[in-house]
N, C-alpha and C positions, 0 to 999 in steps of 0.2 A: 504493499499500500503506499505510497506516494505522500509524501507530507508537502510537496513544495505546490504555494501557493502562488497562482500569478497573479493576485488582485493586486494594483496599485492602492498603495497609501496616501496618506494624505499629503498636500503639497506643504501644508506647514510641518509634518513629518521630515520630507523628503529637503525642504531647505532650512532647517535650524541644523546650525552648526555645532560640531562634537564642541566640548568644554575643551579651551586653550588650559586651562586652569587644572585640569585632570586627565589630562588627555596621555600624560608618559605616567601614569598613577603604575598601570600592569609593571612596565618597564622597571620605575624603583625596585618595587616588590620582589622582581628577578633580581636584583641587584643586592637585595637583601637576602633572598637567598642563598648568594654564594659568599656571605659575610659580612657585604659593605655595608658599613654605619651610609646611612643618607639625610643632610640637611635639608630637610622638607622648607623651603622659603618659597612655594609655588602657589600657597594658598593663603586666604585672608582668616587661619583658624589662631588666633591666640593662644600663646598658650597660658597666659598670666590663669589663676584662680577664678573663678566662681564665687563669688561674697556668698559665705556662708548663712546669711541671712536669707538666701535665696531658697533653700534648703531645707534652712529651719520652717521658712511659712509654707513649702509642700509638703513637712511632716506633720503642720500643725492641721491638717486638712481632714476633717473630722466626720464630713458626710458618708453616708452606706453606699451612696451610688453618686460615682463622676457624672453627673450630667451636663446635658447642653448649656453651652454659656448663651446670652442674648445673645443674637447677630452682630449686634453693635460692639459687643463688648458688656462685663459685671460693670454697672453704675461705678462702684467702686474703683474700676481699672481707668474706666474714660477719666472721673475724677482725678485719679492721680496723673495720667497724663495731665490734666489742665492743668493741677498744681505744678510740674513739671514746666510747662509751658511759659508758665508766670512766672517762674523761677527765672527762666530765660529771657525775660520782657519779651515773648511771643505772642501776641494778644489773641490765643484761641481760648474759645470757652467749651462748654459740655457738649453743646448742640454740634459742634465745630470736625469731631472725631469721631472716628468709628476704630477701634480694633480691628488686627488681622491679623493674618498665621504667617507673621516675618513683614518685612519690609519686602520682598517677592510681590505677595499678593499684593500689597499695597500698589505696587507699580502695576499690576495687570488691573487689577480695579481699576485705576486711574484712565488709563489708554481704553480700555473697554467703554469704559464713561464718555469719554472726549471724543472718542476715533471709530472712523467704519471703517470695515475693508477697504485697505487700497489709499486711505488716509496718511500721508506724510507726519514725522516728527522729526524734529532736528537735534540733531546730538553732536556733541564736540568731542574728538577725538582727538587722541588714547580716552576709550570709554571702558567703562563697564559691560564687560563680556557677554551677559548676560540679558543686559538691552536689547543684544540682539537675539535673544532667543526668547524674550517676553512680545517682540517686537510680530516675532513671527508666530508665536501661540495665538495673538490677537490679531493677525493680517494686516500689521501695520507697516507700514513701509517706513524703516530708516533712515534718514539721509543725512549723511556724515559733514561735521565741517572739522575741517582738520584743524590742529594745533601742534606748536614746534618745540624740543626741544630746547633750543635757541636763545627763544622765549620764554622759558620756563613753562610752558605749558598754558600761558595765558589767553587769552579770547584773541582772535583776530581781529580786524577793521569790522566796522557797520556794515561798509558794504561787500566784505568776502562772505560775511552773514546773509544779508539780505538776497546775494545771486541764488541761495539755498534754497528760497520761500517761495513758493508757487500757490498756485490757487486749491490746493488739496494739501496745502501745510494747516495742522491742527493743532503744534504744540511743540515748545524748545523745551529739552531734557535736560537741566543743571545739575552734577553733582558736586556739592561743596561743602568742605572739603572734598578732592578728586579722586575717588577710585577709579585709573590706576596711578593716577601721575605726582598727588600729593601736591596739588595746586591748591593753595586756599585764592579764590576771586574776593577782589577789590570791592569796597562799596561804588567806587565809579565804572569798576565789569557788570554788576548785577544792573545797575541802574541803567546800565546802555542794554542790557535782556529785559530792564523793564520797559523801556521805551519801546523797544521793538515789537513787544507782543503787545504794547497798546496800538501803534501803529498800523500792524498785521492783524490785528484782531486775533490775537492767539492765548491758548493756555500756556502757561508753564507748570511744568511739574519739577517739582523742587527736590531732589536727592538730597536731605540733610542728618546722614544717618552717622556722621564722621564731628558731629557741630562738635564735641568739646574735644577732639584730636588734635589741637592747634599747638604750636611750638610759639613762635614769634611775633603773632600779630593773634587778633580774634577772629573768628569764622563769623561772615555776617549773614543771619538770613535775608532771605528772598522778601520775607514779610514786612521789613522794615520801610518797603514802600507800600503803603497804605493806599494810593491813590489807583494798584490794581490788585487790592486784596481779592477782588470777585473774580479774577483770574489765574490766583496762585491756588494749586495743590498739592500740599508737602507730605509726601512718603517720610517715614521712621519706620526706627527699630530700636529694641533693646538691644540686639546682638552683641554687636562689639564695642556697646557703652558699659556694658556688664560683664563682657566676656559669658554670654549665654547664648552663644549660635544655634546650640539645639534646641533650644527652647520657644524660637517660632513666636516671639512675639514681635508686632509693629503695628503702625495705625497709618490711615489716608485722615490729613486737617485741611480743612478749606473753610472760607467766610462763605464761600459761593452753596447757598441753600440748595437749588437744582441740583449740582453735582453730588452732593453728600446725602441727597433722595435717590439718588440712580445708582449710587456707590455701597449704600443700604441694601437692595435689590442681590446685588451680586452678591454680599455678605449674606442674606439669607439664605439665599441658594446654597452656598458653602455651610449652609448650617450655623457654626460656630467657630472659634478660635480655642486652641486649647486652654482648657478650661483651670487645672492644677497650674499652669505656666501665669496664665493672666493673675490669678492672685497672688502668685509669690513674687511679681516683678513689682507689685505696688508701694513695699516701704523703701526698693531701689530708687524708684522713680522722684519717690519724696523727699529724698535726701541724697539724690544725684553725686553732688561733688564730694562728699565721703567718698566715693569709689572713684568717681573719673580723673579727681586732682593728683593722687598716687599712679592712676595708669598712666597718663600723660607727661610726670615726670618720667617711668620708665621710657616709655617710645620714643621721648626724647635723647635719652642716652644711647639709644638703640640707634638710632638716625642717626649720632653724632659718630657711634665706632662706625658703621657701615661705610659711611662718607668719607672718615678717615683713612680710611686702607683702598678704599674705591679710587679716592683720588691719588692714590701710589701706584696706579696699576697705567701700564703705558698705553693708549687708543681709546681707555675707557673713557666715555663722555657719557653727564647726568646731571641734571638739576636738581638740586638738597630740596626736598620737600619741605615744605612750609605747615602740612598739618597732612591726618591718617597717617598709616602705617608701611606706604607703600613709596617704593620707587621705579623711576623708571631707566634703564641704561641702555645705552648705545654701545654694543662691540665690536672690536675688531674683527670682525670676520664676515662673511658671505649671509648665513643663515643661522639663524639661533636655534629653529626647531634642533637642525640639525647638532648644533653645537650641545644643547639640551640633552638631546637622545644620548647623544656619545658621551657625556659626562656622566650617564647612567650605564652605559652598556660596556665601555672598554676604557674609562679613566679610575681610578683612584690615587689619593694621596695619604698611605700608611693606612689604606681599609678604607678611606672614608671619603665621598665623594658630596655635590650638593646636587637638589632640583628647584629649576625658576620656574617661572611661567612664560614660555615665547609669548613675545607683546605682538606678532600678528594676530591672534586672537584677538587683540582690542582694539582693531581698529575696523573698520569698517572696507576703506577705500585698499583696492586690492595691490598689494605688494606693498605698502606701507608698515613700518614697522618691522621687515624682517631681519635689521638687525638689532633687535631691540628686545631685552627681557624685564619683566618685573618681578620685584624684589621685595618680599613681603618680611619686614620685622617683628616675625612669630616668634622668636626665639629670644634668649637672653644674652647680655653684651659680651660672653668671651665666647660662645658657641658663635655668635653673626661673626663677632671675629674671624674666628678660626674657617667660618664659610667661606667669608672674602679672603681669606689668604688663602687656600684652596682653590677660588676661582683665580686668582693671581697665577697661582703655579698651573691650573688647566690653560689659560688661555697662551702662556709659555710653550707648553705642550702642543697644544691644539696646530700654532702654526708651524 
């Protein structure tokens, strides 16, 4: 009996690229079976401890059944988000917030609410690679606007951006601070985005999940521009803020009542976000700086340690990140994916090697980022320094 099925799959499935962050995972696992220690700098999974208060809140749950939560989130959880935003001087009220299953669902709900199949959204690249996945899932067309290492990945001119805006454009997605570049946009840059959205009648989907992780300057929320509040949809998450990526709790927030009424429909369709995790994040949101302040100090140490070694490697170009915990580095090679694979398959230094994410997957523009890698600062200073030293040795040998 043949199990071959020639029935075609959907264009969404066929058009969705494999994750550039995880595509070499099997190769890394094979290296480990050969006794090679792999320093994982490819994925934004923090190694920092989850707050004990989170576990304590989970253990406090005493109901005999784990029931569905309200689709919009438990009232106490929504109030905790409101409290958090008030502390950040971001003017969201309870009715402006819907709890989601992570920031990913928040982005998907936002796209489904504002755009139809075939509509376009402007995205600045290098971009968070899953934006492309979410666009494929929602049948929205991502239109890239490229930024460059020589400019610190800051925004290009209005003229460059406007060339990509068409009658099909529905929104501009802004990730600030940026994954994968670590760029923190200035007030002037965000003002320009606000003015473009107003001029061309667009929404702004603002991904602000790394809001607290900034080093030399404060990250400005797009919500500072009150005149476009009805055009703004903020997507947020507790994952990186509290080192609880697996908890899958985020939110959509907007002053636009029509947007929120329709986001709620999608939230009702998926029934609820995780019950225990929702309840457990309440005290973390209420006293967020207790957790984020020491975390930011640690990431700054890691950033400084990484760039100290990178700066000694001949031919490596990079922009010192202003926020988040990522860095894009251009290497003196022709193909970063081949190099990343070689690191895992053929190279080691004293039985140790490194795993990076090839940066080509963080671009929609074909061929862009081919010589670049993304480095995630998800190991301690000592391990991160050793990993950068291994990179230096590897590049010398690769030549």
